[in-house]
DOMAR-622492 format. One record per residue (C-alpha): x, y, z; residue in one letter; residue number from 1. Coordinates in steps of 0.2 Angstrom, whole numbers. Layout:
! residues N
REC      xx      yy      zz   resn   resi
REC       X       Y       Z      A    NUM
...
//
This chain:
! residues 366
REC      xx      yy      zz   resn   resi
REC       7      44     165      M      1
REC     -10      48     157      A      2
REC      -3      65     151      M      3
REC      13      56     144      T      4
REC       2      44     135      I      5
REC      -8      58     127      R      6
REC       8      67     122      V      7
REC      15      51     114      L      8
REC      -1      49     104      A      9
REC       0      67      98      A     10
REC      18      64      93      V     11
REC      14      48      83      G     12
REC       1      58      74      L     13
REC      13      72      71      L     14
REC      26      61      64      L     15
REC      14      53      52      G     16
REC       4      68      47      V     17
REC       5      69      28      P     18
REC       0      88      28      A     19
REC      17      92      33      A     20
REC      24      82      18      A     21
REC      12      91       7      C     22
REC      18     108      13      A     23
REC      36     102      10      A     24
REC      32      99      -8      T     25
REC      23     115     -11      G     26
REC       6     107     -11      A     27
REC      -1     115       5      A     28
REC     -16     122      -3      A     29
REC     -22     105      -9      A     30
REC     -18      98       8      A     31
REC     -30     110      16      V     32
REC     -43     108       2      D     33
REC     -41      91      -7      P     34
REC     -53      96     -20      G     35
REC     -43     111     -25      A     36
REC     -33     102     -38      G     37
REC     -46      91     -45      E     38
REC     -53     103     -59      A     39
REC     -36     107     -66      S     40
REC     -30      89     -66      G     41
REC     -13      94     -59      G     42
REC       1      91     -71      R     43
REC     -10      82     -83      G     44
REC      -5      64     -79      D     45
REC     -17      62     -64      E     46
REC     -36      61     -65      K     47
REC     -49      60     -52      L     48
REC     -59      44     -55      L     49
REC     -72      45     -41      F     50
REC     -75      49     -23      R     51
REC     -81      35     -11      F     52
REC    -100      38      -9      K     53
REC    -103      26       5      D     54
REC    -101      34      22      P     55
REC     -96      18      30      R     56
REC     -79      19      20      I     57
REC     -72      32      31      G     58
REC     -54      26      32      E     59
REC     -50      17      15      S     60
REC     -33       9      19      S     61
REC     -31      -3       4      G     62
REC     -36      -4     -14      L     63
REC     -36     -19     -26      A     64
REC     -43     -21     -44      V     65
REC     -54     -35     -47      S     66
REC     -46     -49     -58      L     67
REC     -63     -56     -64      T     68
REC     -74     -41     -66      R     69
REC     -71     -25     -76      K     70
REC     -74      -8     -67      N     71
REC     -74     -16     -49      V     72
REC     -62     -10     -36      I     73
REC     -61     -17     -18      Y     74
REC     -57      -7      -3      T     75
REC     -57      -9      16      H     76
REC     -56       2      32      N     77
REC     -41       5      43      D     78
REC     -41       0      62      S     79
REC     -56       1      72      G     80
REC     -67      -6      59      S     81
REC     -74     -24      57      S     82
REC     -68     -38      46      A     83
REC     -77     -31      31      Q     84
REC     -73     -25      13      F     85
REC     -82     -16       0      F     86
REC     -84     -19     -19      A     87
REC     -85      -1     -27      V     88
REC     -90       3     -45      G     89
REC     -83      16     -57      P     90
REC     -94      31     -49      T     91
REC     -88      27     -32      G     92
REC    -104      19     -27      A     93
REC    -104       3     -16      T     94
REC    -109     -12     -26      L     95
REC    -108     -25     -12      A     96
REC    -102     -27       6      T     97
REC     -93     -43      11      F     98
REC     -90     -49      29      T     99
REC     -75     -60      32      V    100
REC     -79     -75      43      A    101
REC     -64     -82      53      G    102
REC     -55     -65      53      A    103
REC     -51     -52      66      A    104
REC     -48     -34      61      A    105
REC     -35     -27      74      R    106
REC     -27     -15      62      D    107
REC     -30     -19      43      W    108
REC     -18      -9      33      E    109
REC     -17     -16      15      A    110
REC     -24     -28       3      M    111
REC     -20     -37     -13      A    112
REC     -27     -48     -27      T    113
REC     -19     -64     -35      S    114
REC     -23     -80     -43      I    115
REC     -22     -95     -32      D    116
REC      -9    -107     -40      P    117
REC     -18    -122     -33      A    118
REC     -35    -118     -40      T    119
REC     -33    -105     -53      G    120
REC     -46     -94     -45      R    121
REC     -44     -76     -40      A    122
REC     -42     -72     -22      V    123
REC     -40     -57     -11      L    124
REC     -28     -54       3      W    125
REC     -31     -43      19      F    126
REC     -16     -39      29      A    127
REC     -18     -36      48      D    128
REC       0     -30      50      I    129
REC      -2     -12      58      G    130
REC       9     -11      74      D    131
REC      11       7      79      N    132
REC      21       1      94      L    133
REC      34      -8      83      N    134
REC      33     -25      91      G    135
REC      18     -25     102      A    136
REC      11     -41      94      W    137
REC      18     -58      95      P    138
REC      13     -61      77      D    139
REC       3     -54      63      Y    140
REC     -11     -61      52      S    141
REC     -14     -60      34      I    142
REC     -31     -67      27      Y    143
REC     -35     -75      10      K    144
REC     -52     -76       4      V    145
REC     -59     -81     -13      P    146
REC     -64     -66     -24      E    147
REC     -83     -65     -23      P    148
REC     -92     -72     -38      T    149
REC    -107     -61     -37      T    150
REC    -110     -42     -32      M    151
REC    -122     -45     -18      R    152
REC    -119     -43       0      D    153
REC    -112     -59       7      A    154
REC    -100     -68      20      T    155
REC     -84     -75      13      V    156
REC     -73     -88      23      Q    157
REC     -55     -83      26      A    158
REC     -40     -94      27      T    159
REC     -28     -86      41      R    160
REC      -9     -86      40      Y    161
REC       1     -80      54      R    162
REC      18     -71      52      F    163
REC      33     -66      62      R    164
REC      48     -56      56      Y    165
REC      64     -65      57      K    166
REC      72     -48      64      D    167
REC      59     -43      76      G    168
REC      42     -35      76      G    169
REC      38     -19      67      R    170
REC      25      -8      59      N    171
REC      20     -11      41      A    172
REC       6      -5      29      E    173
REC      10     -13      12      G    174
REC       8     -31       5      I    175
REC      10     -37     -13      M    176
REC       9     -53     -22      V    177
REC      20     -58     -37      N    178
REC       8     -64     -50      P    179
REC      22     -74     -58      R    180
REC      26     -84     -43      T    181
REC      11     -81     -31      G    182
REC      24     -76     -18      R    183
REC      18     -64      -4      L    184
REC      28     -49       2      Y    185
REC      26     -36      16      V    186
REC      33     -19      16      V    187
REC      37     -11      32      S    188
REC      33       7      37      K    189
REC      49      14      45      E    190
REC      62      27      44      F    191
REC      73      13      37      A    192
REC      60       3      28      G    193
REC      62     -15      21      S    194
REC      54     -27      10      V    195
REC      50     -44      18      Y    196
REC      47     -61       8      Q    197
REC      35     -74      14      A    198
REC      39     -92      12      P    199
REC      35    -100      -5      A    200
REC      22    -111       3      K    201
REC      12    -104      17      L    202
REC       7    -114      32      R    203
REC      -9    -112      42      T    204
REC      -3    -124      56      D    205
REC      12    -113      62      R    206
REC      19     -96      61      V    207
REC      27     -91      44      N    208
REC      43     -82      45      I    209
REC      46     -66      35      L    210
REC      64     -63      29      R    211
REC      71     -46      23      R    212
REC      76     -46       5      V    213
REC      79     -27       2      G    214
REC      76      -9       7      P    215
REC      60       1       5      A    216
REC      57      20       4      P    217
REC      55      29      21      L    218
REC      38      28      29      M    219
REC      30      17      15      A    220
REC      11      16      16      T    221
REC       7       3       3      D    222
REC      14      -7     -11      A    223
REC       8     -17     -26      A    224
REC      14     -28     -41      Y    225
REC      10     -24     -59      S    226
REC      -2     -36     -67      P    227
REC      12     -45     -77      D    228
REC      24     -46     -63      G    229
REC      37     -36     -72      S    230
REC      39     -23     -58      M    231
REC      31     -17     -42      F    232
REC      27       0     -34      V    233
REC      30       6     -16      I    234
REC      21      22     -11      R    235
REC      24      35       3      T    236
REC      14      50       9      Y    237
REC      20      60      -6      I    238
REC      28      50     -19      S    239
REC      29      32     -27      A    240
REC      44      22     -33      S    241
REC      44       8     -46      L    242
REC      56      -6     -45      Y    243
REC      60     -22     -55      R    244
REC      67     -29     -39      A    245
REC      70     -22     -21      P    246
REC      87     -15     -26      D    247
REC      83     -11     -44      D    248
REC      74       6     -45      L    249
REC      65      10     -62      V    250
REC      57      27     -59      S    251
REC      49      38     -46      R    252
REC      32      45     -49      V    253
REC      24      60     -41      S    254
REC       8      58     -32      M    255
REC      -8      69     -30      P    256
REC      -9      79     -14      A    257
REC     -20      69      -3      L    258
REC     -25      72      15      R    259
REC     -18      55      21      Q    260
REC     -11      45       6      A    261
REC     -13      26      11      E    262
REC     -17      15      -4      S    263
REC     -10      11     -21      I    264
REC     -14      -2     -35      A    265
REC     -10      -5     -53      F    266
REC     -24      -3     -66      T    267
REC     -28     -19     -76      R    268
REC     -17     -14     -91      D    269
REC      -3      -9     -79      G    270
REC      -1       8     -87      K    271
REC      -8      18     -72      S    272
REC      -8      18     -54      L    273
REC     -24      20     -43      L    274
REC     -20      30     -27      V    275
REC     -32      33     -13      G    276
REC     -33      42       4      S    277
REC     -42      40      21      E    278
REC     -56      51      26      G    279
REC     -75      51      22      E    280
REC     -79      54       4      N    281
REC     -61      52       0      S    282
REC     -55      52     -18      P    283
REC     -47      39     -29      V    284
REC     -35      45     -43      Y    285
REC     -27      37     -58      A    286
REC      -9      42     -61      V    287
REC      -2      38     -78      R    288
REC      15      30     -78      L    289
REC      30      36     -88      P    290
REC      30      27    -105      A    291
REC      48      20    -102      A    292
REC      42      12     -86      A    293
REC      28       2     -95      T    294
REC      37      -3    -111      A    295
REC      35     -21    -114      G    296
REC      22     -24    -101      Q    297
REC       9     -38    -105      A    298
REC      -9     -31    -102      S    299
REC     -21     -42     -92      A    300
REC     -40     -45     -96      S    301
REC     -53     -51     -83      P    302
REC     -51     -70     -79      R    303
REC     -64     -82     -80      R    304
REC     -67     -91     -63      E    305
REC     -59    -108     -63      G    306
REC     -47    -104     -78      A    307
REC     -30    -111     -77      S    308
REC     -16    -100     -69      P    309
REC      -5     -91     -82      P    310
REC      12     -99     -86      A    311
REC      27     -92     -78      S    312
REC      35     -79     -89      R    313
REC      53     -76     -92      S    314
REC      63     -62     -83      A    315
REC      56     -44     -84      A    316
REC      61     -34     -99      P    317
REC      75     -22     -97      S    318
REC      72      -3     -98      V    319
REC      88       4    -104      A    320
REC      91      22     -99      P    321
REC     106      32    -105      S    322
REC     123      29     -98      A    323
REC     122      45     -87      A    324
REC     105      42     -81      S    325
REC     109      23     -77      A    326
REC     123      29     -66      E    327
REC     112      42     -57      E    328
REC      98      29     -54      E    329
REC     111      16     -47      A    330
REC     117      29     -35      E    331
REC      99      34     -30      A    332
REC      94      16     -27      T    333
REC     108      14     -14      K    334
REC     100      28      -3      H    335
REC      82      28     -10      D    336
REC      70      35       2      T    337
REC      56      39     -10      G    338
REC      55      57      -3      V    339
REC      66      72      -4      P    340
REC      80      75       8      G    341
REC      72      90      15      G    342
REC      57      79      20      M    343
REC      69      67      29      V    344
REC      77      82      38      A    345
REC      59      88      43      L    346
REC      54      71      50      W    347
REC      70      69      59      V    348
REC      69      86      66      G    349
REC      51      83      72      M    350
REC      57      66      80      A    351
REC      71      75      90      V    352
REC      59      88      96      G    353
REC      46      76     101      A    354
REC      59      66     111      T    355
REC      63      81     121      G    356
REC      45      85     123      L    357
REC      41      68     130      I    358
REC      56      68     142      A    359
REC      50      85     149      A    360
REC      33      79     151      V    361
REC      38      63     159      A    362
REC      49      72     172      R    363
REC      35      84     175      R    364
REC      22      71     179      F    365
REC      33      57     186      S    366
//
C-alpha cells in the first residue's frame, strides 16, 4: 500500500508538471533555466519586474495588487505554510509580513482584492480551496481580511466563509471578485474545468453554495478580474484566456515560460497582467495585453481608505472583431481549453499510462 501511495503521488506530480507543458510549446530551455529568457524579454510584450527576495516566499501561489498603495503587491505561499501573507515592493523585497488570525492554511491556492460594498474599504481574500483528492474535504474556506493600512508587520483578523460546490467537491486554484458587483467566483482546476459563482450575500453562520455558471480552461491555476470589471482572465500552466463572461472569449494571451506557473493579477491600469511562479527567488513578469482587449477600459487609481465604493457601471464595452474572426472565436469558445490540442493529448496520454502503472503496482503489492 505504501508503494501504491508513493506511485499515486508521483503520478499527481507528473500530471501537474508544467515543464512538460513548456516542452510542448517549444520552451524547454527556459523551463530548465527560467532566467534564460529574461534578458531578451521574449517577444517584447513581457517584462521581468522582479524576483522575490524573501526566502520565506518559497511557494508563491497567489498575487494581488494593492488597491490603496502604489507599487505594492501581495502574495502568499501554497500548502504547508502558515496563515500568513507578504506585502512586496517593486524590487521584490518584502515590505511587511502579516499573520491572519482566525484562519487555517490547509491549502491556500489563490487570493484577490476588492472593495467591501458595505464599508467602502479595501479587503483581501485568501482561498483555502486546494483539494488534490477532488472531494476529500466536507467544505472549503475563503477568508476576508481588511487590507493593511500600514506597511509594518502585524496581525489582521479574518472573516471566514465556508463553501461547498452544488455538484460535489473538487480541486480549485483560482478565485476572483467582480469589482462591479462584489461577487466572488471560484475557478476549478480540472480536465473539464468550471467557473463557480458564490451567493450574492455571503453568510458566516452556514455553508455557502457554489454553483457552476460556465466552463473554464483545462487545468486552470488562477484567475482575476480587471480593475473596471469589464473582463476577467483565467490562466493555465502555459497560457491565459480573457473573457467578458464565462462563455464569451475575448482573446488568448501567451505566458512566459515559468517553472510552475501559479498566479495572475491585473495591473492597476488594466493594461497588463502580472504572472508569477512557485519556487524560491521566483520571478514576477508583466505581460502586456493586446490593445483590442483593453479598448474602453477605465483605469483605476489608489483608493483612499473609507472612500465610498464606486457606482455600478453599465455593461462592458464590446470589442468588435471582424466577421471571420468572430465566427472563429465563437467556435473556439465552445471547446476552449486554454492550451493547444497537442497538450491535451499529452496529458490524456500521461493519465492513461499512469492508470496502467497504478494498476500494475497495486496487483504487485496487494
